[in-house]
MISE-488027 format. One record per residue (C-alpha): x, y, z; residue in three letters. Coordinates in pm, whole numbers, padded with zeros to 5 digits, always signed. Example, Ala and Ser with C-alpha at 12.3 -4.5 7.8 and 13.67 -1.06 7.14 Angstrom:
BEGIN
+01230-00450+00780ALA
+01367-00106+00714SER
//
This chain:
BEGIN
+01927-01888-03007MET
+02094-01617-03218LYS
+02081-01841-03529MET
+01708-01896-03486LYS
+01636-01525-03440MET
+01786-01443-03779ARG
+01497-01621-03950PHE
+01223-01436-03760LEU
+01011-01181-03946SER
+01018-00812-03842PRO
+00675-00853-03677ASN
+00805-01151-03482SER
+01098-00940-03367TYR
+00856-00676-03241LYS
+00642-00928-03053LEU
+00942-01109-02912LEU
+01099-00780-02806GLY
+00788-00671-02619ARG
+00730-01001-02443SER
+01098-01025-02351PHE
+01093-00668-02219SER
+00790-00748-02001LYS
+00948-01064-01867SER
+01263-00870-01781LEU
+01060-00605-01603ALA
+00883-00873-01400ASN
+01209-01049-01328SER
+01362-00716-01228ASP
+01087-00647-00972SER
+01108-01001-00831ARG
+01484-00988-00778GLU
+01518-00625-00677LYS
+01476-00693-00307SER
+01802-00888-00295SER
+01988-00629-00504PHE
+02166-00387-00268ILE
+02355-00092-00414CYS
+02349+00239-00226ASN
+02611+00449-00403SER
+02806+00490-00724ARG
+03107+00319-00566ASP
+02889+00024-00463ASP
+02764-00004-00821ALA
+03113+00004-00972LEU
+03238-00255-00722HIS
+02944-00484-00799LEU
+02994-00439-01173TYR
+03359-00538-01139GLN
+03259-00855-00955LYS
+02994-00939-01215MET
+03230-00899-01510THR
+03493-01129-01355THR
+03247-01418-01328ARG
+03260-01699-01580THR
+03024-01716-01756PRO
+02890-01362-01736PHE
+02564-01317-01541PRO
+02234-01300-01730ARG
+02142-00971-01895VAL
+01861-00923-01642VAL
+02123-00882-01366GLU
+02306-00615-01565PHE
+01971-00444-01624ASN
+01910-00442-01250GLN
+02247-00283-01191LEU
+02194-00018-01461LEU
+01846+00055-01325ASN
+01985+00106-00976ARG
+02256+00340-01108VAL
+01985+00545-01283VAL
+01783+00550-00958ASP
+02092+00699-00793LEU
+02086+00967-01068LYS
+02433+00861-01180GLU
+02330+00876-01544HIS
+02677+00927-01695SER
+02798+00623-01499THR
+02510+00416-01640ALA
+02613+00517-01992ILE
+02978+00422-01932ARG
+02876+00084-01788LEU
+02649+00019-02086PHE
+02933+00089-02329LYS
+03161-00145-02136ASP
+02893-00418-02134ILE
+02874-00392-02515CYS
+03254-00396-02548ASN
+03267-00718-02344LEU
+03028-00879-02590GLY
+02752-00928-02333ILE
+02420-00946-02525PRO
+02181-00664-02436VAL
+01805-00645-02495CYS
+01549-00373-02563ASP
+01506-00323-02188TYR
+01878-00238-02163THR
+01856-00002-02459LEU
+01561+00183-02305ASN
+01770+00235-01991ILE
+02055+00392-02188VAL
+01814+00616-02385VAL
+01674+00735-02051LYS
+02025+00800-01920SER
+02121+01013-02222TYR
+01798+01211-02193CYS
+01849+01270-01820ASN
+02197+01400-01904CYS
+02021+01647-02136ARG
+02174+01476-02440ARG
+01870+01347-02624ALA
+02075+01386-02945ASP
+02288+01092-02823TYR
+01973+00893-02747GLY
+01855+00890-03110PHE
+02147+00679-03244PRO
+02048+00410-02990VAL
+01736+00354-03206LEU
+01965+00195-03466GLY
+02090-00046-03199MET
+01732-00162-03144PHE
+01688-00263-03508PHE
+02038-00410-03532LYS
+01955-00648-03245ARG
+01613-00738-03381GLY
+01398-00518-03158TYR
+01163-00232-03236ALA
+01155+00089-03031PRO
+00820+00114-02856ASP
+00607+00390-02702ALA
+00829+00386-02390ILE
+01140+00452-02603THR
+00985+00741-02793PHE
+00821+00883-02478SER
+01164+00893-02315THR
+01312+01078-02614LEU
+01021+01324-02618LEU
+01064+01385-02245LYS
+01435+01446-02304GLY
+01365+01706-02573LEU
+01121+01889-02345PHE
+01379+01876-02066LEU
+01623+02058-02295GLU
+01350+02308-02390ASN
+01355+02183-02751LYS
+00979+02218-02785ILE
+00966+02246-03165ASP
+01185+01937-03205GLU
+00962+01744-02962ALA
+00647+01838-03157ILE
+00819+01750-03486GLU
+00920+01408-03351LEU
+00569+01342-03222PHE
+00416+01431-03561LEU
+00665+01197-03729LYS
+00569+00915-03489ILE
+00198+00962-03559THR
+00242+01015-03934ARG
+00473+00718-03994GLU
+00327+00498-03717GLU
+00672+00436-03569LEU
+00512+00275-03266CYS
+00174+00204-03117GLU
+00001+00530-03026LEU
-00115+00504-02667ASN
-00196+00717-02365VAL
+00168+00707-02243VAL
+00291+00875-02561LEU
+00020+01142-02560TYR
+00059+01196-02186ARG
+00431+01269-02229THR
+00374+01535-02494VAL
+00074+01692-02318ILE
+00269+01709-01990ASP
+00573+01859-02163GLY
+00361+02124-02335LEU
+00180+02214-02012CYS
+00508+02256-01825LYS
+00626+02493-02100LYS
+00299+02693-02076MET
+00183+02575-02421LYS
-00155+02486-02277ILE
-00367+02557-02587ASP
-00150+02324-02798THR
-00181+02063-02522ALA
-00561+02095-02523LEU
-00571+02043-02902LYS
-00357+01733-02863LEU
-00591+01612-02590PHE
-00887+01644-02829ASP
-00691+01458-03099GLU
-00615+01177-02856MET
-00984+01140-02769CYS
-01078+01148-03140ASP
-00839+00855-03198ARG
-01028+00656-02936GLY
-00743+00671-02683ILE
-00899+00720-02340SER
-00725+00977-02117PRO
-00636+00876-01766ASN
-00611+01075-01445VAL
-00243+01156-01515ILE
-00331+01330-01843VAL
-00605+01532-01672TYR
-00365+01623-01391ASN
-00115+01766-01640SER
-00382+01977-01810LEU
-00528+02097-01480ILE
-00184+02195-01351ARG
-00116+02386-01674GLY
-00448+02570-01660LEU
-00397+02651-01291CYS
-00057+02805-01361SER
-00229+03046-01603LEU
-00520+03113-01361SER
-00773+02971-01607ARG
-00994+02850-01324TRP
-01316+02814-01526GLU
-01149+02564-01760GLN
-01015+02381-01456VAL
-01374+02338-01334ASN
-01483+02215-01679VAL
-01207+01953-01684LEU
-01290+01838-01331LEU
-01655+01792-01427GLU
-01553+01610-01746GLU
-01330+01376-01545MET
-01614+01279-01314ILE
-01854+01233-01609ASP
-01607+00978-01751HIS
-01576+00802-01416LYS
-01217+00929-01378ILE
-01203+01067-01026TYR
-00961+01340-00910PRO
-00688+01193-00693ASP
-00449+01337-00438VAL
-00219+01459-00720VAL
-00508+01649-00883THR
-00604+01828-00562PHE
-00243+01886-00452SER
-00170+02052-00787GLY
-00467+02287-00744ILE
-00364+02367-00385VAL
-00007+02442-00500ASP
-00125+02663-00789ALA
-00363+02862-00567LEU
-00087+02917-00311CYS
+00153+03040-00579LYS
-00110+03291-00689LYS
-00144+03412-00329GLY
-00490+03255-00285LEU
-00394+03060+00025VAL
-00736+03069+00193ASP
-00896+02923-00120LYS
-00623+02658-00122ALA
-00720+02558+00231GLU
-01083+02528+00115ASP
-00969+02288-00158VAL
-00782+02082+00102LEU
-01099+02055+00311LEU
-01302+01966+00001MET
-01068+01682-00094MET
-01104+01535+00254MET
-01484+01555+00224ARG
-01451+01354-00098GLN
-01247+01088+00087ASN
-00924+01183-00089VAL
-00658+01178+00183VAL
-00410+01469+00158PRO
-00047+01361+00154ASN
+00272+01535+00258VAL
+00285+01717-00079VAL
-00064+01864-00024SER
+00018+01990+00325TYR
+00362+02118+00222SER
+00211+02322-00063ALA
-00029+02489+00180LEU
+00251+02552+00429MET
+00460+02712+00156HIS
+00168+02936+00063GLY
+00130+03060+00421TYR
+00506+03114+00463CYS
+00520+03313+00137SER
+00276+03558+00298GLN
+00466+03570+00626GLY
+00191+03369+00802ARG
+00432+03122+00958VAL
+00216+03057+01264ASP
-00062+02930+01036GLU
+00191+02721+00844ALA
+00297+02572+01176ARG
-00066+02480+01251LYS
-00085+02296+00917VAL
+00239+02117+01008PHE
+00095+02008+01345VAL
-00237+01898+01190SER
-00046+01691+00934MET
+00130+01504+01213VAL
-00203+01461+01392GLY
-00344+01290+01081LYS
-00052+01044+01074ASN
+00110+01206+00771VAL
+00483+01213+00843ALA
+00652+01543+00753PRO
+00943+01500+00511ASP
+01258+01703+00459ILE
+01072+01950+00234GLN
+00805+02014+00499SER
+01072+02100+00753TYR
+01265+02311+00502ASN
+00955+02519+00422ILE
+00891+02596+00787LEU
+01259+02656+00868ILE
+01285+02900+00576ASP
+00966+03075+00690GLY
+01107+03128+01039TYR
+01441+03250+00897CYS
+01262+03503+00675THR
+01092+03648+00986LEU
+01425+03642+01175ARG
+01287+03383+01420LYS
+01614+03195+01409ILE
+01569+03014+01743ASP
+01245+02855+01617ASP
+01423+02755+01297ALA
+01711+02593+01488ILE
+01463+02411+01713HIS
+01302+02257+01403LEU
+01646+02174+01265PHE
+01728+01978+01582MET
+01385+01810+01578GLU
+01450+01686+01224MET
+01765+01509+01333HIS
+01594+01354+01635ARG
+01332+01207+01401LYS
+01596+01057+01174GLY
+01561+01303+00885LEU
+01886+01416+00732ARG
+01926+01786+00650SER
+02007+01873+00291ASN
+02176+02171+00129VAL
+01841+02359+00119VAL
+01810+02331+00499THR
+02160+02466+00554TYR
+02115+02746+00301THR
+01799+02871+00476SER
+01966+02860+00817LEU
+02272+03043+00680LEU
+02047+03322+00552ARG
+01861+03336+00884GLY
+02177+03355+01094LEU
+02322+03633+00879PHE
+01994+03826+00895ARG
+02017+03846+01276VAL
+02391+03924+01268GLY
+02516+03586+01396ARG
+02799+03572+01143CYS
+03033+03339+01332SER
+02749+03088+01380ASP
+02671+03111+01008ALA
+03033+03042+00914VAL
+03042+02748+01157ASP
+02725+02611+00996LEU
+02884+02643+00651PHE
+03184+02443+00778ASP
+02944+02181+00918GLU
+02776+02153+00577LEU
+03112+02054+00428HIS
+03194+01822+00718ALA
+02884+01606+00665ILE
+02957+01568+00294GLY
+02708+01813+00145LEU
+02809+02030-00149LYS
+02709+02399-00140PRO
+02504+02509-00441ASN
+02456+02841-00619PHE
+02205+02966-00359TYR
+02430+02864-00069THR
+02719+03070-00204TYR
+02490+03365-00286CYS
+02355+03370+00071ASN
+02704+03331+00218LEU
+02852+03615+00009LEU
+02550+03839+00067HIS
+02548+03767+00441GLY
+02917+03850+00478LEU
+02876+04172+00279CYS
+02562+04280+00468GLN
+02747+04238+00796ASN
+03050+04439+00676GLN
+03282+04139+00631HIS
+03397+04235+00281LEU
+03747+04090+00322ILE
+03608+03745+00411GLN
+03364+03769+00117ALA
+03650+03842-00126PHE
+03854+03560+00027MET
+03563+03321-00036LEU
+03536+03433-00399LEU
+03913+03390-00445ASP
+03881+03038-00301GLU
+03600+02954-00544LEU
+03809+03081-00835GLU
+04118+02886-00730SER
+03917+02564-00687LYS
+03772+02596-01035GLY
+03416+02600-00904GLU
+03137+02702-01143ASP
+03134+03078-01111LEU
+02825+03289-01169HIS
+02797+03658-01248VAL
+02563+03691-00946THR
+02857+03628-00708TYR
+03039+03927-00856TYR
+02722+04139-00859SER
+02684+04082-00483ILE
+03039+04199-00416LEU
+03010+04493-00656MET
+02696+04605-00471ASP
+02883+04588-00140ALA
+03170+04794-00285LEU
+02928+05057-00418CYS
+02754+05084-00080ARG
+03096+05128+00082ALA
+03172+05416-00159GLY
+03435+05215-00351LYS
+03298+05277-00701LEU
+03635+05245-00874ARG
+03688+04899-00727ALA
+03334+04797-00832ALA
+03396+04930-01184ASP
+03726+04740-01205ALA
+03551+04418-01104MET
+03284+04488-01367PHE
+03547+04531-01638ASN
+03715+04201-01544GLU
+03399+03995-01598LEU
+03465+03931-01967HIS
+03815+03801-01896SER
+03659+03549-01654ARG
+03421+03425-01922GLY
+03119+03594-01764LEU
+02864+03832-01916GLU
+02706+04106-01703PRO
+02329+04076-01671ASN
+02052+04322-01579VAL
+02131+04288-01207VAL
+02502+04360-01262THR
+02432+04678-01458TYR
+02165+04787-01210THR
+02412+04750-00921VAL
+02658+04988-01089LEU
+02384+05229-01201ILE
+02252+05240-00845ASN
+02604+05302-00714GLY
+02659+05590-00956CYS
+02320+05748-00875CYS
+02386+05725-00500ARG
+02696+05937-00552HIS
+02543+06182-00799GLY
+02727+06042-01104LEU
+02426+06062-01337PHE
+02621+06091-01662GLU
+02807+05769-01580GLU
+02475+05605-01485ALA
+02321+05708-01820ARG
+02625+05573-02007ASP
+02579+05240-01831LEU
+02208+05243-01917LEU
+02293+05298-02285LEU
+02560+05025-02277GLU
+02307+04793-02116MET
+02052+04853-02392GLU
+02320+04803-02660GLN
+02386+04463-02503ALA
+02012+04382-02558SER
+01944+04393-02184LEU
+01623+04572-02092MET
+01619+04768-01765PRO
+01376+04634-01507ASP
+01174+04801-01230ALA
+01477+04806-00997ILE
+01694+04980-01259THR
+01412+05229-01315TYR
+01375+05292-00942ALA
+01754+05337-00896ALA
+01769+05617-01153MET
+01455+05789-01026LEU
+01558+05765-00661THR
+01897+05916-00745GLY
+01739+06213-00920TYR
+01476+06264-00651MET
+01710+06245-00353VAL
+01922+06523-00510ARG
+01604+06715-00606GLN
+01680+06696-00980LYS
+01310+06688-01069TYR
+01344+06816-01428ASP
+01599+06545-01512GLU
+01371+06290-01346ALA
+01075+06406-01558ALA
+01283+06376-01876LYS
+01393+06024-01774PHE
+01030+05921-01711VAL
+00932+06045-02060GLU
+01219+05849-02219GLU
+01124+05528-02040MET
+00757+05577-02125ASP
+00845+05623-02496ALA
+01032+05291-02483LYS
+00722+05119-02349GLY
+00864+05056-02002PHE
+00604+05057-01725PHE
+00698+05124-01361PRO
+00576+04892-01089ASP
+00377+04993-00781SER
+00693+05016-00566SER
+00825+05307-00778VAL
+00497+05495-00740LEU
+00494+05427-00367GLY
+00848+05562-00334MET
+00754+05885-00515LEU
+00438+05936-00308LEU
+00643+05896+00012ASP
+00894+06147-00123LEU
+00622+06402-00207ARG
+00512+06401+00157GLU
+00868+06483+00265LYS
+00917+06766+00014VAL
+00836+07105+00165GLU
+00562+07286-00028GLY
+00403+07170-00351SER
+00642+07076-00630ASN
+00468+07091-00969ILE
+00729+06881-01153THR
+00717+06605-00892LEU
+00337+06597-00914SER
+00356+06572-01294LYS
+00601+06282-01265ILE
+00371+06095-01029ILE
+00070+06159-01255ARG
+00264+06043-01563SER
+00379+05725-01388LEU
+00028+05654-01261ALA
-00108+05676-01617LEU
+00167+05442-01740SER
+00079+05198-01465ARG
-00289+05210-01561MET
-00203+05142-01927ARG
+00004+04842-01824GLU
-00281+04703-01612CYS
-00525+04747-01904ASP
-00278+04574-02137TYR
-00237+04276-01903LYS
-00612+04248-01847GLU
-00678+04245-02224ASN
//
């Protein structure tokens, strides 16, 4: 077979590669049902058995194994297995090579995926639209937008593969996710000019991008255009609009969209209902979120782990921990397994109501069932311990993380520094701040703001100003919380002239206060005996700055 393939023309290679790839895909789907592999260890054990057989199994069986490993998100394992397959001399095909390109891209190493293109040509195959779409997706995943656009232009200019809707869809989707919606719309027009018909997936990407920027009129135009071309909005289209409206705080409009999709015989799925639930919970309207949850069950749409997590988190935010635990138990009765998000929400809820020992027990349970705490879990655990005056336990936890070589984040130290400042231990907080560089960490805006707030609370305004200057020298711009910390410090100690000077400095630097700062000052004015001219001037100055910011954003 190999001898015959040497005499095929390049076009024959391309045709053979495509037909072979399709046959492998079909074979893969036919045999998948008998292919059981539920973990990385299962995959490695099966691979060992396959490579001890004589002769080696067909390449389609190795492709099945690699596909399953990728499904398990064990991308680095898939790459190692591929290399071993090549070292054993087992012939691979274009389908195999596409799997390894996908694995490199999912590992955020698209740069390693490009050399695989040479392996295509060496084996007599030609990379197709799937190959290049995978590489483009990988570049977008790594936020290499310019490189992705450059690659796409090269593909179109040199006709490296057949230009089809899959290729355009990948780039349009990547651009929309990176908020480059106008570039995506131009590309959409180019695709149509080339005679490539868009499908509902392309429209969904554009609609989602426009929704995220609140460009609702253009959303309506696209929806009308879809229908004119006999491309009808599906559940993904409507769910995306519901999600976008909820994120903008327009939850009641989102519910209207949900009702409209049902009138158009598009059945909402668990994603649609979960988006609406999340919108209600974000506004503290957990009872209404619960009604959506109940109605979903009534329409035979089974809630998933995310649906439960949204509602559990909503209850924890409102300190309704018993309701959250009841849902947690219900999940398990229905056969749904809690994940790290579930436990993190419950941890936060338990700490918020002061049930520290229960929170620590829950953290131990998380470990016992084989879940790994993530960044948010540790943040909530450290913050909960500090908020409930368990500083020693919080420091012990941080020491344990350091000794285990866990990925440390400056936020962990910022949480503890804040607790030290609130306890009046500014020297200890400053010492921790100075040790960050030796731990390979860089302070961020939050870290500086914590120390600035601590200094202002104790009347150390010179030290706070030094930190503010150091922060700016590190190219870190103060945010609204930094601004409020300085102002609150001055106001509480009735240093109105210094506060006025600070406001002028911030205004000259183009920094606009948010509404919370203005609210704080208005509350303070009511508490100050008599009329204070300087305080009134500060409020007027900040109000004008706020108006300028609103005009700027509107324009």
